[in-house]
N, C-alpha and C positions, 0 to 999 in steps of 0.2 A: 266502358267505364268500370264495370265490375271486375274485368280482368286486370285493369291497372290498379284497382284497390287491393285485390288479392296479391298481386306482385309486390306492391309496396309493403303490405303486411308481412309477407314471407321474408322479404329482404330486411325489414326492420327487426323481425324476430331472430334472424340469423346473426345480424350485427350485434344485437343485444346479448345473445348467448355467448358470442365470442368475447365481448368485453367483460361480461360477468365471469367467464371462465378464466380470463387473464387475471382478474382481480382475486379470484379464489386461489389461483396458482401462486400469486405473490403472497397471499395470506399464509399459505402453507410453507412458503419459503422462510418466513420470519423465524419460527423456532428452529428450522434446519440451519439457517445461517448463525443463529445464536449458539447452537451446539458446536458448530465448527469453530467459532470464535473462542468459546470456552475451552475447547480441546487445544487450540493454539496457546491460549493463556496458560494452561496447565503445562504444556510442553516447554514454554519459555522458562518456567521456574523449576523444571526438573533438575536433577543432579547432572552436572556436566560430564561428558564422555570425551574420549580421545578424538581428535580430528580425523574423520574418515579419510581413507586414501583417495577416493574419488567421490566427493559429496555431490549429490544431485539437487539442483535448484528446486525441484518439486517435492521430492521425498524428504529432503533435509532442511527445508526452510524453517527457520527459528530453532533448529536443533542446538541445545546448549553444549558447548565444547570447552575444553581447557587446553591451552598450549603454553609451552615455556620456550622463551627465545630472547632475541635481542633486536631492538628497534634499529632500523637504518636511519641515515641522516635525512633522506628525502621525505617529504610529506606533501599531501594535497590539502587544499583548504576549500571546503564546501560551504557555501553561504547558507545560513540557517537562521531562523527567528525563533527564539525560545519564549514561551509565554511568561516564564518566571525570570529570565535573565536578559531578554531583549535580543537585538541583532548580534550575530557573531558567526563563528565558523566551526564546522565539524573538522576534526583533524584526522585525516586518513594517512596512516603510516605503514611502511613495509615492516614485517616482522620475520626474521629468519629463525626458524625453530631449531631446537636441539637436534632434531632429526635431519636437518638440512633443507627443509622446505621453506619457501618464502611466500607468505600470504599477506593479506592486508588486514589491518585492525582499525576500526572506527574508534579512536581513543575517547571521543566525546567533544564537548563544547568548550570553546574559549571565546571571550569577548573580542570585538573587533580590534581593540587596542593591542591585544596580545597575539595578533595574527602572525607576526614575524618573530615572536619571542622564542628563546631557546627552550626546548622541551626536554624533560628528564629522559635519559636513555638507559643503557645498561640492561642486564638480564632481568626479565620480568616473567611472571606467570599471569597470563590473561585468561579470565573466565568471561565468556560471552556467548552470543548466539549467532549462528550463521544466518546471513540475509542476502538476498538478491533484490534490492529495492527497485521498484518500477516507478521512478519519480519523473521521468522525462516525458513531456508531451509537447504539442505544437506551441504552447504558450511559454515554455521554458527557453530562455535565450541560450545561444551557444556558449560553451565554456571559454573563458579567456585563459588559455594555457600559459601564455607568456607572463601574465600578471598573477598566475596561480589562483584564479577565481573560478571555482566550479559551482554550477547552479543545480546540479543533480548528482546523485550517487549512481553512476553507471559502472557496474562492476567490471565489465569487459574493458571499457575504455580506461578506467582507472588502473587496472592491472597492466595494460599496455604501457601506460605512462610511468608506472613504478617498476615494471619488470618483474611482476609477481604472478603467482597462479591467480586465476579469476575466482578468488575466494575472499569473502569479507566477513570478519568476525566483529560484531558490534559489542564492545566491552560492556560488561555488566557492572563492573566496579572501577574505581579510579585507577588510571595507569600512570599517574604522576601528579605532583603538586601543580595546581593551577588549571587542571583539566577536569571539567565536570562531566561524568559519564552521562550519556543519553541512551540508556539501554533499550533494547527492542521491546516493543509493546504492541498491543492489539488496537491502540488508539487510531492507527492509520487504516484499519480494516473496517469499512462502513457496513452497516446493516440498514440499507435504505428500503427494504422491502415493504415496510409499513406505508411509507409515503407513496411508493409505486402502487400499492394496493388501493389507497385512497384515490389516486389519480384514475385508475381504471374503473373504479366504481362510480366516480364522478362522470367520467366519459359515458358510462352505461346509462346514468341518470339523464344526461343531456341527450343522448341518442334516443332514449325512451320518450322524452318530452318532445323532441323534434318529430319523431315518427308519429306519435299520437296526434300532434297538431296537424301534420300533413294528412293523416287519415281522416281527421275531423273535417278539415277543409274539403277533402274529396267527397266525403259523405254529404256535407252540407250543399255543395255545388250540385251533387247528383239529385238531392231532394228538391 
């Protein structure tokens, strides 16, 4: 009986220490993640630079760039819901730059009724941020390419459809009348470490309570 009591006590202490350690780790991650988000926020609003020859999705995510070129006739329509404007579409269009490169520009939001409207073309200067959004998961339906209904911004897939480099510039300013820019922001970067911390500490409290109850019952039965 004593051996079982000691074994349960040791097992309970090990489990408790693991859960508390995980909670402390999440607690330390809160300011670390906040610092990362602040750094990205500062980068987003930096002065724009020329488009890199070979941008890297990790190194250059959110890099502010400026390009000058001409929009092509094709465009993709990505379904989006704006808190301020309601349901509509992001307009993804190919842009052939003055240097001969063809990249994609997320021109911004148009309401559903303007999905098939004619968009302003011509030579433009686009200031925006490079992005490689990770928006597709198992809950996102497949894109309807025939109807031009896209449900996520998949840079590689969109580039194949438009015949461009796999580079997406999210416009910071308007690129034409009737198009509302949806600039890059840190709103989509979560800092959930506080809730994770609370969860692990709650698990630790429950573990402690259950272990204590079990030890009390074992001791009472022994007595």
